[in-house]
C-alpha positions in Angstrom: 244.9 -52.5 214.4 248.1 -51.0 214.8 251.0 -52.0 216.2 250.7 -49.3 218.5 246.9 -49.9 219.5 248.3 -53.2 220.8 251.2 -52.2 223.0 248.9 -49.5 224.6 246.1 -51.3 225.7 249.1 -53.3 227.2 250.2 -50.4 229.1 252.7 -48.8 227.1 251.2 -45.8 227.4 254.9 -43.2 227.7 257.4 -45.7 225.2 260.9 -43.8 225.3 263.1 -44.2 221.8 266.2 -44.4 221.2 267.9 -44.7 217.7 271.6 -45.1 217.2 273.2 -44.3 213.7 275.4 -46.1 212.2 275.7 -45.1 208.7 274.4 -41.7 207.6 274.5 -43.0 204.0 271.4 -45.5 205.0 268.7 -42.7 205.4 265.8 -44.9 204.5 264.0 -43.0 201.7 260.8 -43.7 201.0 258.3 -42.4 199.0 254.4 -41.8 200.7 252.4 -44.3 199.8 255.5 -46.4 200.9 255.7 -45.3 204.1 251.3 -45.7 204.4 251.6 -49.8 204.4 252.5 -49.8 208.3 249.5 -47.5 208.8 250.7 -44.5 209.4 249.1 -41.1 207.1 252.4 -40.4 205.1 250.8 -36.6 205.2 251.9 -36.1 208.6 254.9 -36.5 208.2 255.5 -34.1 205.0 256.6 -31.7 206.4 261.0 -30.6 206.9 260.9 -30.7 210.3 259.4 -34.1 210.7 260.2 -36.9 208.0 260.6 -34.6 204.5 263.5 -35.0 202.6 264.0 -31.2 201.8 266.1 -32.3 198.9 263.7 -33.2 197.4 261.0 -30.9 198.0 258.6 -29.8 194.7 259.6 -33.3 193.2 257.3 -35.6 192.3 256.9 -37.7 194.5 258.6 -35.8 197.4 260.4 -38.0 199.2 260.1 -39.2 203.0 263.2 -39.4 205.0 263.0 -42.6 207.9 266.1 -42.0 209.3 265.0 -37.8 209.7 262.3 -39.3 211.6 264.1 -41.4 213.8 265.9 -38.2 214.8 262.7 -35.9 215.2 260.6 -38.6 217.3 263.6 -40.3 219.7 264.3 -38.9 222.6 267.7 -39.7 222.3 270.0 -40.4 219.5 273.2 -42.6 219.5 275.7 -43.2 217.1 278.8 -45.9 217.6 281.5 -43.2 219.4 281.5 -40.1 220.2 284.2 -39.2 217.2 281.5 -40.1 214.6 278.7 -37.7 216.3 281.5 -35.2 216.4 282.4 -35.4 212.6 278.4 -35.8 211.7 278.1 -32.5 212.9 280.6 -30.6 211.2 279.8 -31.2 208.0 280.0 -34.8 208.0 276.3 -35.2 208.2 275.4 -34.6 204.8 271.8 -33.1 204.5 270.7 -34.1 208.6 273.7 -32.5 209.5 270.2 -29.2 209.9 268.5 -31.6 211.6 271.0 -33.0 214.2 272.3 -29.8 215.1 268.3 -28.5 215.6 268.5 -31.9 218.0 271.9 -31.8 219.3 270.6 -31.8 223.2 269.5 -35.8 222.6 272.1 -36.7 220.3 275.1 -38.6 222.1 277.8 -40.6 221.1 278.2 -43.6 222.9 281.5 -46.0 221.9 280.6 -49.1 220.3 281.9 -52.6 221.7 282.9 -54.1 224.6 285.8 -54.5 227.5 286.5 -57.6 226.6 288.3 -57.9 230.2 285.0 -57.7 232.2 282.4 -59.4 229.1 285.5 -62.6 228.9 282.8 -65.7 228.3 285.8 -68.0 229.2 286.0 -66.6 232.6 282.9 -65.2 233.2 281.7 -67.2 236.1 278.0 -66.0 235.8 277.7 -68.0 232.8 276.5 -71.4 233.2 279.2 -72.7 230.7 282.4 -70.4 229.5 283.9 -71.2 226.5 286.8 -69.6 224.4 
């Protein structure tokens, strides 16, 4: 039984996916047979508009890019900052630039981090025990 089937049977029939990109250099390149270990059919994803790493087109073996698939199949794609998002769209996204531009409507940057004055564990009255 695939994991998706288990979630579906428990009522998760229309999931929404959010993916955050931390570093474009780690794209999750894999061969089709490696992807198939997960229960997915690699042939379904071996297309440039899905997960095919177009840099490997015609090579033996062609490769899949899991980061690219994440961009394609996620409902929202975020980066660790608005600046990093802009940089990836202005040429620093490398070969991923094309797929990011095609999905720009769901691609946003969210500043990574917290407001330490609000989320201060030393003074947070909602914590059962505070700490420094």
